[in-house]
C-alpha positions in Angstrom: 86.9 141.1 49.3 87.4 140.5 45.5 87.3 144.0 44.1 87.3 144.4 40.3 89.3 147.2 38.8 87.5 150.6 38.4 85.7 151.2 35.2 82.2 152.1 33.9 79.5 151.8 36.5 77.8 148.9 34.6 78.6 146.4 31.9 76.3 145.7 29.0 75.9 142.4 27.2 73.9 141.0 24.3 73.6 140.9 20.6 72.4 143.8 18.4 69.7 143.5 17.3 68.3 141.4 20.1 67.5 137.8 19.2 64.8 137.3 21.9 62.2 139.1 24.1 64.0 138.8 27.5 66.2 141.5 29.1 68.2 140.8 32.2 69.0 143.3 35.0 71.6 142.6 37.7 71.8 145.7 40.0 73.0 144.5 43.4 76.0 142.3 42.5 78.6 145.1 42.2 81.9 144.9 44.0 83.5 148.1 42.8 84.1 150.2 45.9 85.4 153.7 44.9 88.1 155.3 47.1 85.6 158.0 48.2 83.3 155.3 49.6 86.1 153.5 51.5 87.3 156.8 53.0 83.8 157.6 54.4 83.3 154.2 56.1 83.1 153.9 59.8 83.0 150.1 59.6 85.4 147.6 58.0 85.1 147.3 54.3 84.3 143.5 54.4 81.1 144.5 56.3 79.8 145.8 53.0 79.5 142.3 51.7 76.2 142.0 53.6 74.7 144.6 51.3 75.8 142.7 48.2 73.7 140.2 46.4 76.8 138.1 46.8 78.1 136.9 43.4 74.7 137.0 41.7 76.4 138.6 38.8 78.4 135.4 38.3 75.2 133.4 38.2 73.8 135.8 35.7 76.9 135.8 33.4 77.0 132.0 33.5 73.3 131.7 32.7 73.4 134.4 30.0 73.2 133.4 26.4 72.7 136.4 24.0 70.0 138.3 25.9 70.4 142.0 26.5 71.8 142.2 30.0 73.0 145.0 32.3 75.3 144.2 35.2 76.1 146.9 37.7 79.7 147.2 38.7 79.5 149.8 41.5 78.7 148.4 44.9 75.2 148.9 46.2 76.7 150.9 49.1 77.6 153.6 46.6 74.1 153.9 45.2 71.2 151.5 45.1 69.7 151.2 41.6 66.6 149.5 43.0 65.6 152.6 44.8 63.9 155.7 43.4 66.0 158.9 43.1 63.6 160.4 45.7 64.5 157.9 48.4 67.3 160.0 49.8 67.9 159.6 53.5 68.2 162.9 55.4 70.2 161.3 58.2 73.2 160.9 55.8 72.2 163.1 52.8 72.3 166.9 53.3 70.4 167.4 50.1 67.5 165.1 51.0 64.1 166.9 51.1 61.8 166.5 54.1 59.1 164.5 52.3 57.4 162.8 55.3 58.3 159.4 56.6 59.3 157.9 53.3 59.2 154.3 52.3 59.7 151.4 54.8 63.0 150.6 53.1 64.1 154.2 53.6 63.1 154.3 57.2 65.0 151.1 57.9 68.2 152.6 56.5 68.0 151.1 53.0 67.4 154.2 50.8 69.1 155.4 47.6 72.4 155.2 49.6 72.2 152.6 52.4 72.7 154.0 55.9 73.0 150.7 57.8 74.3 147.2 57.3 73.3 144.1 59.2 75.6 143.2 62.1 77.3 146.6 62.2 74.6 149.3 62.3 75.4 152.7 60.8 77.9 152.6 57.9 79.1 156.2 57.4 81.5 158.5 59.3 79.9 161.6 57.8 76.9 162.9 55.9 77.1 163.4 52.1 76.6 166.8 50.4 73.9 167.4 47.9 76.4 167.8 45.1 78.0 164.4 45.9 74.6 162.7 45.7 73.5 164.5 42.5 76.8 163.4 40.9 76.1 159.7 41.8 72.6 160.0 40.5 73.8 161.5 37.2 76.8 159.2 36.7 75.4 155.9 37.8 71.6 155.8 38.6 70.2 157.6 35.5 72.5 156.0 32.9 71.6 152.5 34.1 67.9 153.1 34.0 68.1 154.9 30.7 70.1 151.9 29.2 67.5 149.5 30.7 64.6 151.4 29.2 66.4 151.5 25.8 67.0 147.8 25.8 63.4 147.1 26.6 62.2 149.4 23.9 64.4 147.8 21.4 63.2 144.3 22.3 59.5 145.4 22.2 59.9 147.1 18.9 61.4 143.9 17.4 59.1 141.3 19.0 56.0 143.2 20.1 56.7 142.2 23.7 59.5 142.5 26.2 60.1 140.7 29.5 62.5 142.1 32.1 64.0 139.6 34.6 65.5 141.6 37.5 67.8 139.1 39.2 68.6 139.3 42.9 69.6 137.1 45.8 68.5 137.0 49.4 69.8 135.7 52.7 68.2 132.4 53.7 64.8 133.0 55.2 65.0 129.9 57.4 65.1 126.1 57.1 65.1 125.0 53.4 62.4 122.5 54.3 59.9 125.1 55.7 60.8 128.4 53.9 60.8 129.4 50.3 64.2 129.6 48.6 63.0 131.5 45.6 60.7 134.6 45.7 59.0 136.0 42.6 58.1 139.7 42.8 55.7 141.5 40.4 54.4 144.2 42.8 51.3 142.0 43.4 50.4 141.6 39.8 51.0 145.1 38.6 54.3 144.8 36.7 53.7 141.6 34.7 51.0 139.3 33.3 50.3 136.3 35.6 51.2 133.8 32.9 54.9 134.7 33.2 54.9 134.2 36.9 53.2 130.8 36.5 55.9 129.7 34.1 58.6 130.7 36.6 56.8 128.9 39.4 56.6 125.8 37.2 60.3 125.8 36.4 61.3 126.3 40.1 58.9 123.7 41.5 60.0 121.2 38.9 63.6 121.6 40.2 62.5 120.7 43.7 63.0 124.2 45.2 60.3 125.9 47.3 59.0 129.1 45.7 56.5 131.9 46.6 55.2 135.1 45.3 55.7 138.7 46.6 56.5 137.8 50.2 58.8 139.0 51.7 60.0 140.7 48.4 57.3 142.1 46.1 59.8 143.7 43.7 61.5 147.1 44.0 62.0 150.3 42.0 63.3 148.6 38.9 60.3 146.4 38.1 57.9 149.2 39.3 59.6 151.8 37.0 60.0 149.6 33.9 57.1 147.2 34.1 54.2 148.3 31.9 52.1 145.2 31.0 49.5 147.3 29.1 52.4 148.4 26.8 53.6 144.8 26.5 56.6 145.3 28.8 56.5 142.8 31.7 58.9 143.1 34.6 59.6 140.4 37.3 62.0 140.4 40.2 63.6 137.0 41.0 65.2 136.5 44.4 67.4 133.4 44.9 68.4 132.1 48.3 72.2 132.6 48.4 72.6 129.1 49.9 71.4 127.7 46.6 74.7 128.7 44.9 77.2 129.8 47.6 79.2 127.9 50.1 78.3 127.5 53.8 79.9 130.9 54.6 77.8 132.5 51.8 80.9 134.1 50.3 82.2 131.9 47.5 80.5 129.7 44.8 79.3 126.4 46.4 78.2 123.0 45.2 74.9 124.2 44.0 76.3 126.9 41.7 75.9 124.9 38.5 72.4 123.8 39.3 71.3 127.3 40.1 72.8 128.5 36.8 70.8 125.8 35.0 67.6 126.9 36.8 68.1 130.5 35.8 68.7 129.4 32.2 65.5 127.4 32.3 63.6 130.4 33.7 65.0 132.6 30.9 63.9 130.0 28.2 60.4 129.7 29.7 59.9 133.5 29.8 61.0 133.8 26.1 58.7 130.9 25.1 55.8 132.4 27.0 56.4 135.8 25.5 56.5 134.5 21.9 54.2 131.5 22.0 52.0 132.0 25.1 48.3 133.1 25.0 47.9 136.6 26.5 44.2 136.1 26.9 45.0 133.5 29.6 46.4 136.1 31.9 44.6 136.8 35.1 45.5 139.4 37.7 47.6 137.8 40.5 45.6 139.6 43.1 42.6 137.5 42.1 44.4 134.2 42.4 
């Protein structure tokens, strides 16, 4: 696995003051595996690759112009920024409160700290103490979300509107001819005006790639926490099929990498145009469509 050197838990990009209304978040591309994490594994370290949105950070960096952008360095296995602080798994977390069954993701082993990985089952050789978990939350989870909230506030103050694109990737859902390869998530119309989703759909369809909304990914904690359309902050999760930009093994950049970067650039441009030049009165709740 290609592990970057240790450093701050996330990288920040973009000009100050911001020159456009779009903010980018990349929370699942991290490949920094701290020694404490490696020591606690009961599975081989390469198994953790299945938890990564493999190399989605490289797609984001290549597509990025001067937008505010946060890119998580820490691996998702260390802490998942797209989960609430409350989604602590009592099976591996001694500080987790007994708060009922929890979310479906938590029950499946994909809570604030993932418990399972596809193909291997349980990840950890031990449970984590409350102090360990609180340290991760304080050092990694809260700073990322505070920085993201700050970037969105700066953009909205300057342009009157802010649009968050939370960029992720997904394993192939099936045959490219019969399954979508891009999924747009806005929590079923609650985190962004419909006009932004329409513009993304138009861009993706024009590129010849199948796209759908909110199934099987409707958006996670990041868009739910930061999206506030009534306050002119719109948040959209974009899931890209990894086969669009990776090789056949889904490990390294493939032949479609440049085309995928171009598509993400187009999406960013369309979101900015819609934010600045679109007609908010044309928005309709997605649930009604």
